[in-house]
C-alpha angles and dihedrals in degrees: 000000000000123000114213125194108200100158094108099058137347089220090080092058095089097047096040092058092058094039093054092041087054088054089057094047098045103036130070120273114291122266089038090088127045116255109251128182105234129194118236087231094066104104101176127152093277094048091049090050090048092051090052092053091043089052092053092049097040097042108027115185092230091064107019098038096069091057090053092046090049088057096050093107092058128076114264100249134143091258092057088047092053088050091056091044089053091052095047117024116352091186095055115106116256090238094054091048090045092054092045092049092048090053092055100034112125095223132049110295139160137181131210140163123224124205139156111275142134133245117311097258098033114036093189095056122090095350113200142138102293136179131253111190114223113171138002124181127214092256090059090049090054092046092046092239113154147126126228120241111255095005114147120256106238115239090234092060119099086230088069090044092054090050089053100041101031087224116132112236142177125195142141112266135180108247088206090080090067109094137171124228089259092057098259110148127200117246108282098250123151107232137176107245122198117187132180136177124270094246090067091065 
């Protein structure tokens, strides 16, 4: 048995089916473990594993991959990701499709969510717009393209501007402007950044 709460948005329906099915595939038979209500924000090791399995089931390379390959000559923006979603699974969340597209994109690509939060061990301290990494493909690893978990989004970034204005944007940005509180900077790549508002997910 899997209990789904789809009251917040119908766009989670597609992903949640595969996520909960993956729980049934990967975990021990039911009734061996106690039933516990779990927040969707709990991204422990088991949830990360389940999301990996759900991604493989919900967006198999054999069927989803050709749509990503067909878009390779277009910039990787949220508009392009929406086009792919519409062709494949219109009820999938934009975040789930984004993660799947990033994994199969033929050039370096990463995905992250930014939200207001504090430091890792004290959520009330130094609250700011901070990064939560989501997906990173093998090309990004080879190119040393990444973001650091919980690093602040610089106010000069279009990501910050989208957060303030609620207007989706895409533009080329220097990654070297991103810096952690201890002074660590990201490698100074020039990257196309596409940012959208949370309600689009």
